[in-house]
N, C-alpha and C positions, 0 to 999 in steps of 0.2 A: 309478311313480317311487319306490317303497320306502317303509319306514315310518320315522316319527320315533321319538324317544326315548320319547315316550308311546304308541307303538304305534298311532299315526293315519296314514292314508295321506295323502300330500302332495298328491295330486291334490283330495283333499276339503279341505284347508286352503286350496289355492289357489283353489278354487271359492267358499270363503266370504269370503276377504279380497282376493283379486286382486292386481294390481300397482298400487302406490299412484300412482307417477310413471311412467306408461307412456310419456309423451313423451320423458323422458330416455332410457328404453331404446330407443325408436324411432330417437332422434337417434344414440345409440352405434352400433347395428347398420347404420343407413344409411351412416355414415361408415365403419365396418368394411369393409362391402360395397364401397364405393366405392374405397377404398385397397386392398383385394384385388383388384378388377378392374384398377386401375391398374398395380399390381405385375405382374400377370399379363401386361398389354400390354407392359411392358417387357421381361419374359422372351421372350415370342413375337417382338417386333419389335426386339430389341437392336441387331441389326446396322444396321437401317435408322434407328434413332434415333442411333447412332453416327456414321452417314454424315451426318445432318442436323446434328449437333453439331460435326462437323469444321469447319464454316465459322465457328463461333464461338470455338473453343479451339486451342490450340496442338496440333501433333502429339502424339498418344497420350493427351492430356488428356481427349478426347472419350469415349473408353471408361471412364476412370476416373470422369468426371461421370455418364455414363449408369448405370454400376454403382452408384455411390454413391446416386444418386436412386432407382434401383430397390430398393436395400437399405432405404433409409429408408422408402419407401412400404410395402414388406412388414412392416417392423418396427411401423409405425404400425397396420397392420391387425391384427397380433396383439396390440398394447397395447389397441386398442379392443374387440376381441373379448373380451380377459381383463377389462377393465373392464365390459362388458356382462354377463359371467358373474358377477363379483363383485357387481354391481348386483342382478340376479336373486336370487342367493343371500342377499344381505343384506337385500332388501325383504320376503322371507317366511320362508324356513328359519331364517335366523339370527336375526331378530326373534322368532320363535316359540321358538326354544331359549333365547335370553337371557330371555324372559318367564318360561320355566320355572326358571331360575336365580334369578330376581329374587324369584319368590314363594317358592321354597324356602328363601331367606335369612330369611324371617319364621318365627320358631319355632312359634307356636301361632295358627292362623287362627280357631280357635273363640272366641278372646277378643276378636277384632277385630269391633268394632261399626260403625265408619266408616272408610273408606278412600278415597283420592283417586288418580286417575291424571290427572296433569297433561300436557295436551296427547295426549289419548287417540287421536286419528287414527281408523284403521279399528277399534281396539278389540283388538288382539292381546293385548297386556298387561292391558287392561281386563277381558277376558273370562277370562283366565288367573287374575287375582285373584278374579273372581266363581265361577269353577269351584273354587277353593280353599274359598271360603265355603261353596258347595253341598256339597263333599265332607265338611266338617267339621260340616255341620248347623247353621252359624251363622245368627243372625237379622241378621246385619249386612249392609250394602249397601256398594256402591263407586260413587263418583260419577266419571264421566269428564267432564273440562272440555276444551273446545276453543275456539279463536277463531272457528270457522266453524259456523253453526246447520246448514248442509248437511251437515257433517261428522258432527255429533252424531246426526242423523237417520239417516245411512248407519251409524253404530256401533250404533245401537239395533237395526238390522236384523240385523247380525252377532251380537249378543247373542242374538237369537231363534233364529237357526240354530244357535248353540251351546247353546241350551237353558238359559241363565242369565239370561234377560230379567227375572225376578222379583228379582235381585240387582243389577241395574244401573239408574242414573239418569244421564242425559247432560245437560249444559247448556252453553250458550255463555256466554263471559265472558273478562275480560281477564286474562291470566296475571300481569301486573306488579302487578295490584290484585285479588287474589283476592276473590270474593264470599262469603267464609265468615268467621265469627268466630274470634277467637283460640282456639287450644288446641282445635280442633273435631274433628280426625282422629286415630285411631289409628295409621294407616299411610298414608304418602304415596309414591307411585311415579311414575316418569317414564321414558319410553324414547325415545332419540334425538330429544329436543325442544327442551331449554333452548338448544343451540346455535343454534337457528333464531331466537330471540329478538332483535331488534335488527339482523337481517342487512341491513335496508335501509340501515343506516348503513355497512354494511361489517363482514365478520366480525372485523377486527383493529382496528376504530376504538376510541376511548375511550367513545364513546356506546353502542355495542353491548355493551361490557363492563360498562358501568354497569347497563344494562338486565338483563343475565344476572344480575348480583349482587343485583339488586332482586328477580328472581323467585327466587333462592335465599333471600333475607330472607323473602318471603312463604311459601315452603314452610316455613321454621322457625316463623313466626308462628302457622300454621293447625295444625300438628302438635301432639298433646298432650304435656305433660311425660313422658318416659319413652317417647314414641312413635318408631317407626322410620321412616326415610326411605331409599329405594332409588332411585338414579338411574343409569341408563346414558345414556352422551352421548359425542359425538365432540369432538376437538380441544382443548376447554378445560377438561378435567379437574383440571390443576394449580391453575388459578385458583380452581376451585371448593373444592378442598381448603384452600387459603390462605383463603378467605373463611369456611368452615366453622369453621376453627381460630379466626379473630377473633371468630366467634359462640359460641365456647366449646361447641361440639358435643362429644359423647362417642363413643367407640368408633368413629372414623372409619376405614372400611376401603376400600382401592382394589385392584380385581382386577386379573389379568393383562391385558396388551394383547390386543385383538381387533380384527382389521382389518374394517371395515364401511364400506360405501359408499367403498372406496379410501382410508380414513382411519383413523387409530388411534382406538380407543375402550375405555373402562373402565367398569366398574359401580363406583359410590361409595356406601357406605351409612353411615350414621351415626344416632346416637340423640340426641334431644333431653333434656338433663338435666333431672331432677326439680328440681334447685336449681342455678342458674348459680354457678360459682365462678371466680375469677380465675385466670390462668396459661394457656399453651399446651397444646393437646391432642396426644396421640401419634397418628401415623397408622400403621396397620398395613396391610401387603400381604397381601391374601388370594389365594392361588395355587390355590384350589379351582377 
């Protein structure tokens, strides 16, 4: 399957992390196959279908209706196949590449003693952070926090397979009330997670937005003054930026748009000031 930017084989990475939401992939592929088969039947039996539709439509309209329906089913099949391909790419290769970008935005990992991966999931970003700590010979550790104990146990397994288990700690916890003291971490990272908070209320609901803002507040609370936070997420990045400006964060940077899981995404990085000062903060567009 080729090599990654880090000269690693994709088959090895898939073997470690697998497909996280395989049910979604099966759903997309099943419906893509169904619509492909349906459009093929329309092509093969077009005249018979037109003959059948003649009893329901005016003269000449049957062929138009049959052709239009066949075209729609074919287009649906193509869209579903594209969505499935984008899902497969987003689920592992893109997340792996974005994790490398996120860890590279931290200048010196040798100075990092404590790091947090919020919503660590399978551990792609978590293990990327741990790998950086290992490369620099740091004595630091990265904590992976997730809402599911089952997920944290699986994450520890991937850390062992990556050879960074001594740098990783995983724990279950509520992301809206982080189980850590104020000013605890040097670095906080999160990958395609914050947008899932409050989704039971509906993505566009006021309640969901309030819970996402609460998570951002918790991130700011647990990072040390001068500490760096890097968040990659979908859909709601503009509201994150507004909230960070309200919280008087420094050096707020927003990356270029990246399509992930058929939605727009951005990396937002910011630094907690050593001393809070009044006034809005400038937002920089980072096109690297």
